[in-house]
C-alpha atoms as one frame of an Amber mdcrd trajectory, in Angstrom:
protein
 -13.256  62.012  -0.095 -10.684  59.838   1.702 -13.442  58.253   3.828 -15.181
  57.191   0.620 -12.007  55.510  -0.629 -11.536  53.704   2.700 -15.084  52.384
   2.554 -14.654  51.207  -1.028 -11.549  49.230  -0.048 -13.493  47.451   2.695
 -16.607  46.869   0.572 -17.253  43.325  -0.620 -18.077  44.341  -4.184 -15.002
  46.547  -4.688 -12.252  44.527  -3.004 -11.644  41.388  -5.084  -9.125  39.846
  -2.661 -11.431  40.050   0.357 -14.453  38.811  -1.569 -12.591  35.857  -3.081
 -11.212  34.894   0.341 -14.710  35.076   1.820 -16.198  33.004  -1.001 -13.403
  30.430  -0.605 -14.170  30.006   3.099 -17.912  29.774   2.416 -17.256  27.116
  -0.239 -14.903  25.182   2.066 -17.421  25.316   4.927 -20.281  24.108   2.692
 -18.152  21.264   1.335 -17.093  20.224   4.840 -20.705  20.363   6.072 -21.845
  18.248   3.106 -19.149  15.607   3.717 -19.788  15.435   7.463 -23.549  15.238
   6.876 -23.053  12.355   4.456 -20.797  10.533   6.905 -23.339  10.982   9.685
 -26.116   9.723   7.424 -24.093   6.627   6.546 -23.312   6.079  10.231 -26.998
   6.328  11.101 -27.979   3.677   8.548 -25.064   1.339   9.230 -25.359  -2.463
   9.316 -26.672  -3.451  12.723 -25.577  -7.095  12.600 -27.037 -10.457  11.781
 -30.751 -10.550  12.636 -32.239 -13.415  14.623 -34.718 -15.136  12.323 -36.600
 -18.386  12.730 -35.986 -20.937   9.979 -38.469 -23.721   9.356 -37.016 -27.023
  10.495 -38.062 -28.756   7.262 -35.942 -26.423   5.097 -32.622 -26.892   6.925
 -29.642 -28.782   5.479 -30.580 -31.752   7.611 -34.362 -31.430   7.783 -36.277
 -32.337  10.884 -39.761 -33.638  10.274 -42.519 -34.007  12.807
């Protein structure tokens, strides 16, 4: 009988304190993983800098015609 009580205290469904602590850590881990994944995604698609493009000489501020 005492073994049954010991097992019930350790069981997830019967011990509210242990289960709430476990669910808190699972929630905190999922939130941290979501935030770090979002940061990594933003880092991966960051602005790479000004691209080198060719502008037609006739459309510049001081146009150059042939």
